[in-house]
N, C-alpha and C positions, 0 to 999 in steps of 0.2 A: 736356725739352722746356723750352723757356725763353718766356713770356709775357708781353710790357709789355702788355697791356689785360683784365680784367678787371673784375667787377663784383657786391658783394654786398651784402646787403639793407640798407646803408645808401643806397643809391640802388635802385633798380631789380631787381638780381640776388631771387633765391630764397633764397640761400644769408646765414646768420652768417656773418663773416669767417672765424673758426675754422673752419668745416664747408667753407666755400673751399680755404682751406688744405688740410683734411686731404683733401681730394679730388682736388687738386692729385698731395698727398705721394704717392694712391695710385696715380695716374695717370700715376708715375713722372718729374713733373715735376723740375727742377733747378733751375729759379728762376720765381718768378712777382710780378709786381707786381698789388696789389687798387689801383682807380684807376676810384672810386666817382665818379656823376658829383654835380657840383657848380657853383655859380654864386654871388653877391655873399651869398644869402641863408641860405647855410647851410654853406660852407666853412669858415668857425673849427668849425665840429661835426666835422662829416666827418674832417680831414684828422687832428687832433689823436688821434683816437679808431684811428685807421689806424694812426697812429706807435705810440701804445701797446699795442696789441696787438703789432707787428713787435717791436716789443722785449724784448715775454714770449717769444716764440717764438725769438727768435735763440737760436742753441745749442739749443735744447728738439728744432727739426726739423732732419733733416740739408741739407732745401734752404733756399735763399735766397726771402726774402721783401719784399718794399720796399713802405712808403706811397705812393702815388698819388692823381692826382687827375684827371680829365677834365672841363677846362670847357667845360660843355655849354653852347649858345646863348648865349652870350655876346655881350653888343654887340662888336662888331671897337672901341671906342675904349674900351673897358673891359679889352683881353685884358691890358696890360702891365700895367695897376695888379694886376688879380686874379694873374696870374702872381709875379708878385712878393710878394703875398700868401698864395700859393699854397706859396712858397717857407721863405718867413719861419715857416709856421705847421709845416712839415718834410716836407713830398710832395717827395721823392727823384725821382719820374719825374713831371713834366707832360704831359698828353695833352689836347692841341686835338679838339673835334669838330668833325672838314672838314665840307668843304660837300659830303657824302655825297648819291647820285644820289637815294634815300629821305626826306629829308625836307626842312622849307622853311628849311634854313640862311641863315643873312644870308651876303648873297656879297661877299666879301671878307673872309671870316671865315679863309680860309688866311689870307691878306697878315697877317693882324693877330697871327694867333698867332706867325707864323715871325720878324718884327720882338719880339714879347714876350718871343722866346728860348724860345717850350715846348721840349721835348727830341724831343716825335712829335706830327705832323697825323694824328689816325687818320682812315678813310678818306676820305681827301680829294678823293673825287670825282674828276673832270673837270680835277683844278690843272692851273694852266697853266703855259709853259716859265719862265716867267721869273718865278713864284711857287715853283719845283720851281726852279731855278737858284739864285735870294736862299736857298730852305731849302738847299742845298746848299754856299751859303757861309757861312751862318751856322751849318753843321754841325746843323740842323734834321733827323731824320728823318721819310720818309715811310710810313706803314702797307701793307703788304698785310694785307687785312682777312679772317677767318674765319667772320665775320657775313654771315649770308643778306640782302640787299638792300644792304648795304653794299661786299659783296665784287665789283658788280656794273660797279664800273671800275677794280678790278684789274688791268686789262691793262695799261688803260692808265696808271694811275700807275707800273708795270714800266718801260714804255718811253718816258714824259715821265722816270722818274729817271734811266734806262741815259742816254738823250741828252746830261744836263747833271749827271752824275755824282755826283745827292743820292745820299745813304746811305737803304735801306731796312730794316725789319725789320717782323714777324708779329706780329698781333696778334688773339686768338681773338674780342676782344669777349663774352667769356663772358658769360651772366645765370642761365642754368641748368644743370644738372651737367653734361646731354648737349652743350651749348654747348664742351667746354674738349678743347681739341684736341689728340690723341696727334702725335707728332715726325711720322711717317710721315702722315697726311692733313696736316698743316700744308706739307709740303714740296709734296705734292702739289697743294695749290693753289699754291702757287707756281707750281712746273712749270706749274699751266694759266694762270698769271698772264705766261705765255711767261721766266721765268729759267731760265738753265742752271743746272747742278750748281755751277757754280763761285757763280754769285751765289746762289745757295741758301746755301752755306755763308756767304760772306760774311755776307746776312743773319744768319741765326743767330749769328756771332761777333761781328756788331755791337749783334745786341739785350744777349749776354751782356757784354758791355764795362759795361755799366751795372748789374751785382752787383759790381763790382771792387770 
């Protein structure tokens, strides 16, 4: 399993980052990114600590672990600055908290995050064709989400991504041990979103490329 979107107790997850990694390891994960929620108030607290942990784990655990961040409810006009700051602090994967159907994310967030050059738009909701087309041009991936609520628009995301050639990746958006998604279940979620077997293989290959 390859997962680009998980949370520890550095934000609203239940587990220490080390335990999150261990549970992923036992679950058979090959690659995971820890992408705790952050905004301008704590970006410089969260990211450096995840960077330090990932350095300690390198060569100790068999799986690949990347430090990341999910920029969450960030004002659209601040996305470029905070994305650049996250990368300066060492975030190797930057996820934007997209315009999910189940939270009051500011309209225009998807577009601002794409223009800022994030890696992934997490749960992008009813993303527009124009924004998906821009994501395709900029190499920004759209997420097929395993998270309850956020997954409601997976079918729309898959269809729009296919229509414009935008890249898709899977993210469990795990907050608890029970949220970690086995590969078989992730594939079933992707099938449920309307993806073909070939598209699902491409989805995981694209996610794995972030860990090379």
